[in-house]
C-alpha positions as CSV (number, residue, x, y, z in Angstrom):
1,M,-0.2,-4.8,18.7
2,P,1.9,-6.8,16.2
3,F,1.5,-6.3,12.5
4,S,3.5,-8.2,9.9
5,A,5.0,-6.4,7.0
6,P,2.4,-7.7,4.6
7,D,-0.3,-6.4,7.0
8,R,1.2,-3.0,7.0
9,S,1.4,-2.8,3.2
10,A,-2.2,-4.0,2.9
11,L,-3.3,-1.4,5.4
12,L,-1.6,1.4,3.5
13,R,-3.2,0.3,0.2
14,A,-6.6,-0.1,1.9
15,M,-6.4,3.5,3.1
16,F,-5.5,4.7,-0.4
17,D,-8.3,2.7,-1.9
18,A,-10.8,4.1,0.6
19,A,-9.7,7.6,-0.3
20,I,-10.4,6.9,-3.9
21,A,-13.7,5.2,-3.2
22,A,-14.9,8.2,-1.2
23,A,-14.6,10.4,-4.2
24,Q,-16.4,8.2,-6.7
25,P,-19.0,10.2,-8.6
26,A,-21.6,7.4,-8.2
27,R,-21.3,8.0,-4.5
28,C,-21.0,11.7,-4.1
29,L,-22.8,13.3,-7.1
30,P,-26.5,12.2,-6.8
31,P,-27.2,14.2,-3.6
32,H,-26.2,17.4,-5.4
33,L,-28.4,17.2,-8.5
34,P,-30.8,20.1,-9.1
35,P,-34.5,19.6,-10.0
36,P,-35.3,19.2,-13.7
37,P,-36.1,22.5,-15.6
38,K,-39.1,23.4,-17.7
39,G,-36.9,23.4,-20.8
40,R,-33.9,21.5,-22.0
41,T,-31.2,20.0,-19.8
42,V,-27.7,20.3,-21.3
43,V,-24.7,18.6,-19.7
44,I,-21.2,19.9,-20.4
45,G,-18.0,19.1,-18.6
46,A,-14.2,18.5,-18.5
47,G,-11.8,16.6,-16.3
48,K,-10.5,13.2,-15.4
49,A,-13.7,12.4,-13.5
50,S,-16.1,14.0,-15.9
51,A,-17.1,10.8,-17.7
52,A,-17.9,9.0,-14.5
53,M,-19.8,12.1,-13.3
54,A,-21.8,12.0,-16.5
55,R,-22.7,8.3,-15.9
56,A,-23.8,9.0,-12.3
57,L,-25.9,11.9,-13.6
58,E,-27.5,9.7,-16.2
59,D,-28.3,7.0,-13.7
60,H,-30.2,9.5,-11.4
61,W,-31.7,12.0,-13.8
62,P,-35.5,11.7,-14.2
63,G,-36.0,13.6,-17.5
64,P,-34.6,14.3,-20.9
65,L,-30.9,14.8,-21.1
66,E,-28.2,15.7,-23.7
67,G,-24.7,16.9,-23.7
68,L,-20.9,16.3,-24.1
69,V,-18.0,16.0,-21.7
70,V,-14.3,15.6,-22.4
71,T,-12.1,13.4,-20.3
72,R,-8.5,11.9,-20.4
73,Y,-7.6,9.1,-22.8
74,G,-8.5,5.8,-21.1
75,Y,-11.1,7.4,-18.8
76,R,-14.2,6.9,-20.9
77,V,-17.3,5.5,-19.2
78,P,-20.2,4.3,-21.3
79,C,-23.1,6.7,-21.4
80,Q,-26.4,6.6,-23.3
81,R,-27.4,10.3,-23.6
82,I,-24.2,12.2,-22.9
83,E,-21.4,12.0,-25.4
84,I,-18.0,11.2,-24.0
85,V,-14.9,12.6,-25.8
86,E,-11.3,11.7,-24.9
87,A,-8.4,14.0,-25.2
88,A,-4.8,14.5,-24.0
89,H,-3.6,15.4,-20.5
90,P,-1.4,17.1,-19.2
91,V,-0.4,18.7,-22.5
92,P,-3.6,19.5,-24.6
93,D,-4.2,18.2,-28.1
94,A,-6.4,18.8,-31.1
95,A,-9.1,16.5,-29.8
96,G,-9.5,18.7,-26.7
97,E,-9.7,21.8,-28.8
98,L,-12.4,20.3,-31.0
99,A,-14.4,19.1,-27.9
100,A,-14.2,22.7,-26.5
101,Q,-15.6,24.1,-29.8
102,R,-18.5,21.6,-29.7
103,I,-19.2,22.4,-26.0
104,Q,-19.4,26.1,-26.9
105,A,-21.9,25.3,-29.7
106,L,-24.0,23.3,-27.3
107,V,-24.7,26.1,-24.8
108,R,-25.3,28.9,-27.3
109,G,-28.8,30.0,-27.8
110,L,-30.3,28.5,-24.6
111,G,-33.2,30.3,-22.8
112,E,-34.2,31.1,-19.3
113,D,-36.2,27.8,-19.0
114,D,-33.2,25.7,-19.8
115,L,-30.6,24.2,-17.4
116,V,-26.9,23.6,-18.0
117,I,-25.2,21.2,-15.6
118,A,-21.4,21.6,-15.8
119,L,-19.4,18.6,-14.5
120,I,-15.9,19.9,-13.7
121,S,-13.0,18.0,-12.2
122,G,-9.2,18.1,-12.1
123,G,-7.5,17.8,-15.4
124,G,-10.0,20.1,-17.2
125,S,-7.4,22.8,-17.7
126,A,-5.7,20.7,-20.3
127,L,-8.7,18.8,-21.6
128,L,-10.9,21.9,-22.3
129,V,-8.5,23.7,-24.5
130,A,-9.8,26.9,-26.3
131,P,-6.9,29.3,-27.2
132,G,-7.6,32.9,-26.3
133,P,-7.6,35.7,-28.9
134,G,-4.6,35.6,-31.2
135,L,-3.3,32.3,-29.8
136,T,-3.0,28.8,-31.4
137,L,-3.1,25.3,-29.9
138,A,0.7,25.2,-30.4
139,D,1.0,28.3,-28.2
140,K,-1.1,26.6,-25.5
141,Q,0.9,23.4,-25.7
142,A,4.2,25.3,-25.3
143,V,3.0,27.3,-22.3
144,N,1.5,24.2,-20.6
145,T,4.7,22.2,-21.1
146,A,6.8,25.0,-19.7
147,L,4.6,25.5,-16.7
148,L,4.7,21.8,-15.9
149,R,8.5,21.9,-15.8
150,S,8.8,25.2,-13.9
151,G,8.0,24.3,-10.3
152,A,5.0,26.7,-10.3
153,T,2.1,25.8,-7.9
154,I,-1.2,24.5,-9.4
155,S,-2.8,27.8,-8.4
156,E,-0.1,29.8,-10.3
157,M,-0.3,27.5,-13.3
158,N,-4.1,27.9,-13.5
159,C,-3.9,31.6,-13.1
160,V,-1.9,31.7,-16.3
161,R,-4.1,29.2,-18.1
162,R,-7.3,31.2,-17.3
163,H,-6.0,34.3,-19.0
164,L,-4.9,32.4,-22.1
165,S,-8.2,30.7,-22.7
166,A,-11.5,31.6,-24.5
167,L,-13.5,29.4,-22.0
168,K,-11.8,29.4,-18.6
169,G,-12.1,32.1,-16.0
170,G,-15.9,32.1,-16.2
171,R,-16.1,32.6,-20.0
172,L,-17.9,29.2,-20.5
173,G,-20.4,30.2,-17.8
174,A,-21.1,33.4,-19.5
175,L,-21.9,31.6,-22.8
176,C,-24.6,29.6,-20.9
177,H,-26.5,32.8,-19.9
178,P,-29.5,33.2,-19.6
179,A,-30.0,29.5,-18.9
180,R,-29.7,28.4,-15.3
181,L,-26.2,27.1,-14.6
182,V,-25.3,24.5,-12.0
183,T,-21.7,23.5,-11.7
184,L,-20.8,20.3,-9.8
185,L,-17.1,20.4,-8.8
186,M,-14.7,17.7,-7.7
187,S,-11.7,19.5,-6.1
188,D,-8.1,18.5,-6.9
189,V,-6.6,21.8,-5.7
190,P,-5.3,23.0,-2.3
191,G,-7.9,25.1,-0.7
192,D,-10.8,23.9,-2.9
193,H,-11.0,27.3,-4.7
194,P,-13.5,26.9,-7.6
195,A,-11.5,29.2,-9.9
196,D,-8.6,26.9,-9.6
197,I,-10.4,23.6,-10.4
198,A,-9.9,23.1,-14.2
199,S,-9.1,26.8,-14.2
200,G,-12.7,27.8,-13.4
201,P,-14.6,27.7,-16.7
202,T,-17.9,28.5,-15.2
203,V,-17.0,30.7,-12.2
204,A,-15.8,34.2,-11.7
205,D,-12.1,35.0,-11.2
206,A,-10.6,37.8,-9.3
207,S,-7.0,37.4,-10.7
208,T,-5.7,39.6,-13.5
209,C,-3.6,39.4,-16.6
210,A,-0.9,41.3,-14.7
211,Q,-0.7,38.6,-12.1
212,A,-0.5,35.9,-14.8
213,L,2.4,37.8,-16.5
214,A,4.1,38.2,-13.2
215,I,4.0,34.4,-12.7
216,I,5.6,33.9,-16.1
217,E,8.3,36.3,-15.2
218,R,8.9,34.8,-11.7
219,Y,9.6,31.4,-13.2
220,R,11.4,32.8,-16.2
221,I,9.2,30.9,-18.6
222,A,9.8,31.6,-22.3
223,V,6.5,32.1,-24.0
224,P,5.5,32.7,-27.6
225,P,5.1,36.5,-28.5
226,A,1.4,36.1,-28.9
227,V,1.0,35.0,-25.3
228,R,2.8,38.1,-24.0
229,T,0.7,40.3,-26.3
230,L,-2.5,38.9,-25.0
231,L,-1.5,39.3,-21.4
232,T,-0.6,42.9,-21.9
233,S,-4.0,43.7,-23.4
234,D,-7.5,43.6,-21.8
235,R,-8.5,40.8,-24.2
236,G,-7.1,38.3,-21.8
237,E,-9.1,39.4,-18.7
238,T,-11.4,36.9,-17.1
239,L,-15.0,37.4,-15.8
240,K,-14.8,39.2,-12.5
241,P,-17.0,38.7,-9.4
242,G,-20.3,40.4,-9.8
243,D,-20.6,39.9,-13.6
244,P,-24.3,39.7,-14.3
245,R,-23.9,36.8,-16.7
246,L,-22.9,34.6,-13.7
247,A,-25.3,36.1,-11.2
248,G,-27.8,33.2,-11.2
249,S,-25.2,30.4,-11.3
250,D,-25.0,27.7,-8.6
251,T,-21.7,26.1,-7.7
252,R,-21.7,22.9,-5.6
253,M,-18.6,21.2,-4.3
254,I,-19.4,17.4,-4.3
255,A,-16.0,15.9,-3.5
256,T,-12.8,17.2,-1.8
257,P,-9.4,16.0,-0.7
258,Q,-10.5,16.3,2.9
259,M,-13.4,13.8,2.3
260,A,-10.8,11.3,1.0
261,L,-8.5,11.8,4.0
262,E,-11.4,11.3,6.4
263,A,-12.3,8.0,4.6
264,A,-8.7,6.8,5.0
265,A,-8.7,7.8,8.6
266,E,-11.8,5.5,9.2
267,V,-9.9,2.6,7.7
268,A,-6.9,3.2,10.0
269,R,-9.1,3.6,13.0
270,A,-11.0,0.3,12.3
271,A,-7.6,-1.4,12.1
272,G,-6.6,-0.2,15.5
273,W,-4.3,2.7,14.5
274,R,-4.8,6.3,15.6
275,P,-5.0,8.5,12.5
276,H,-4.0,12.2,12.4
277,I,-4.8,14.4,9.4
278,L,-2.0,16.9,9.0
279,G,-3.8,18.8,6.2
280,D,-5.5,18.5,2.9
281,S,-3.5,21.3,1.1
282,L,0.2,20.7,1.6
283,E,2.2,22.4,-1.1
284,G,5.8,23.0,-2.1
285,E,8.6,21.2,-3.8
286,A,7.9,17.5,-3.5
287,R,11.3,16.6,-2.2
288,D,11.1,19.4,0.4
289,V,7.7,18.2,1.6
290,G,9.2,14.7,1.9
291,K,12.0,16.1,4.1
292,V,9.5,17.9,6.3
293,L,7.3,14.8,6.7
294,A,10.4,12.8,7.6
295,G,11.3,15.3,10.4
296,L,7.8,15.1,11.8
297,T,7.9,11.3,11.6
298,R,11.2,11.2,13.5
299,Q,9.8,13.4,16.2
300,V,6.7,11.2,16.6
301,L,8.7,7.9,16.7
302,L,11.6,9.1,18.9
303,R,9.9,11.7,21.1
304,G,6.3,10.9,21.1
305,Q,5.5,14.4,19.9
306,P,3.2,15.9,18.7
307,F,1.5,12.4,18.5
308,T,2.1,9.2,20.3
309,P,2.9,6.1,18.2
310,P,1.5,3.8,16.9
311,C,-0.3,6.2,14.6
312,V,-0.9,7.1,11.0
313,L,-0.1,10.5,9.6
314,L,-2.4,11.4,6.6
315,S,-2.0,14.4,4.3
316,G,-3.1,15.6,0.9
317,G,-2.5,18.6,-1.4
318,E,-0.5,19.1,-4.5
319,T,3.3,19.3,-4.5
320,T,5.4,20.5,-7.4
321,V,8.5,19.3,-9.1
322,T,11.1,21.5,-10.7
323,L,12.6,19.2,-13.4
324,R,16.4,19.0,-13.3
325,G,17.0,15.4,-14.5
326,Q,15.8,13.1,-17.2
327,G,13.9,10.6,-15.1
328,R,10.2,9.6,-15.3
329,G,8.8,11.6,-12.3
330,G,6.2,12.1,-10.7
331,R,5.6,14.3,-7.7
332,N,4.2,11.7,-5.4
333,V,7.1,9.2,-5.9
334,E,9.6,12.1,-5.7
335,C,8.1,13.1,-2.3
336,L,8.2,9.5,-1.1
337,L,11.8,8.9,-2.2
338,A,12.9,12.1,-0.4
339,L,11.0,10.9,2.7
340,G,12.9,7.6,2.5
341,L,16.3,9.3,2.1
342,A,15.6,11.5,5.0
343,L,14.4,8.7,7.2
344,D,17.5,6.6,6.2
345,G,16.0,3.2,7.0
346,L,14.4,4.3,10.3
347,P,12.7,1.1,11.7
348,G,9.0,1.0,12.2
349,V,8.0,3.4,9.4
350,H,6.0,2.5,6.3
351,A,4.4,4.9,3.9
352,I,2.4,5.3,0.7
353,A,2.1,8.3,-1.6
354,G,-0.1,8.4,-4.7
355,D,-2.4,10.5,-6.9
356,T,-6.0,9.6,-6.5
357,D,-6.6,9.8,-10.3
358,G,-4.2,6.9,-10.8
359,V,-1.6,8.9,-12.7
360,D,1.4,10.4,-11.0
361,G,3.0,12.8,-13.4
362,A,2.8,11.4,-17.0
363,E,3.0,7.8,-16.0
364,E,0.1,5.3,-15.7
365,I,1.3,4.6,-12.2
366,A,-0.5,6.1,-9.1
367,G,2.5,6.1,-6.7
368,A,4.5,3.8,-4.6
369,V,5.1,2.2,-1.1
370,L,8.1,2.9,1.1
371,R,9.4,0.4,3.7
372,P,12.2,0.5,6.3
373,D,14.3,-1.7,4.0
374,T,13.7,0.3,0.8
375,L,17.1,1.9,0.6
376,T,18.9,-1.3,1.5
377,R,17.1,-3.2,-1.2
378,A,17.9,-0.5,-3.7
379,W,21.6,-0.5,-2.9
380,A,21.6,-4.3,-3.2
381,L,20.4,-3.9,-6.8
382,G,23.0,-1.3,-7.6
383,I,20.5,1.6,-7.6
384,S,21.5,4.8,-5.9
385,P,18.5,6.4,-4.2
386,R,20.2,9.8,-4.2
387,A,21.0,9.6,-7.9
388,S,17.5,8.6,-8.6
389,L,16.1,11.6,-6.7
390,D,18.6,14.0,-8.4
391,N,17.4,12.6,-11.8
392,N,13.7,13.0,-10.9
393,D,13.3,9.2,-11.4
394,G,11.0,8.2,-8.6
395,H,9.0,5.9,-10.9
396,G,12.1,4.1,-12.2
397,F,13.4,3.7,-8.6
398,F,10.2,2.2,-7.1
399,Q,9.4,0.1,-10.1
400,A,12.8,-1.6,-9.9
401,L,12.0,-2.6,-6.3
402,G,8.5,-3.9,-7.2
403,D,6.9,-1.2,-5.0
404,A,5.0,0.8,-7.5
405,V,1.2,1.2,-6.9
406,I,-0.8,0.8,-10.0
407,T,-4.6,1.3,-9.9
408,G,-5.5,1.9,-13.5
409,P,-8.0,4.8,-14.3
410,T,-9.7,5.5,-11.0
411,L,-12.3,7.8,-12.7
412,T,-12.0,10.4,-10.0
413,N,-9.5,13.0,-8.9
414,V,-9.2,14.6,-5.5
415,N,-5.5,15.3,-5.5
416,D,-2.5,13.6,-3.9
417,F,-2.7,11.1,-0.9
418,R,0.0,10.3,1.6
419,A,-0.1,8.0,4.6
420,I,2.8,7.4,7.0
421,L,2.4,4.4,9.3
422,I,4.5,4.8,12.5
423,E,4.8,1.8,14.8
424,A,5.4,2.0,18.6
425,P,9.1,2.5,19.3
426,L,11.1,-0.5,20.5
427,P,11.6,-0.7,24.3
């Protein structure tokens, strides 16, 4: 089955687009809406997809509605009844802090006949910023920046964030009591654990301050004195399972990385390729994950194990990058560049890696495409692939080759997406 190079690139992009489309709030949110209450309906939320979620809710809600959600700059979607506020991500700013204060005010004083719908998606940890007792916004910014550079997993980072917040770790959910609380979640974390999505503002959390402090010690993160003081006191503890203030809450998962991978698999299958989903929660250093995927790709292409080519290997999850260089990141392009280096121009392999929110790291670039001639073209331009990887400059590398994938704001977020297209070996 012959496929030209443009066909292969188009197929990779079509799979990525299908993954993004599967997680659009307009498609996945309406089936999960609760019935209207006797009293007020108040909508709150935070995350990169929260504005699009608010719009989908407005379009399908039969009664009165009010509320406020905070999303990333550039991710605003026009709404009529729900106010949309934009703030900074991945390092929080004053706009996010003010939005958090206003959300707290919205849910105070509600009664048993009222309903709170919380729209929570990835990115909410930074966007919904409410410093815990004794902390300032500057303290939260310092910790967030250090965590992002440390190489800690998303679960570890969010454990720390939960215990330094006045709203995360179920505290926002407690403020909604005694109103009925329904949380609609879009997962961007490996394992789809509700407490890790935006650091779980409306759900109970079993982790402890001691665990958060251990993570800080493990990665040798320098933190402001007030942070250590909070974590060594009981004031930083989150709401634990069984807390009566969360007893009547209802948490619904409306979109996950697995759903996105399955949508991409359908596109591959329709194009005549056998898709294989390796997992929706791959974690680890981005460059290490790239090496492992390269080893698996070689085994498939050269040995026909564990899958027979031609085929497509699909995976999701969230890798991490321990910053050592001065490049532009991010984790998807770092993984892809490491994959390319390990494959060393192996014929018949094309790949794509990108973040479904359209932003890989801090760049307005979703990811990139890898081809068999990627390294050759880089050397011809005087670019060293190894030096680019060592400098954490995946974006600079792929942009110079014209292989960056730019989507603009996708208005959703179900974590990273990777597809490796493996052709049949030459006879």
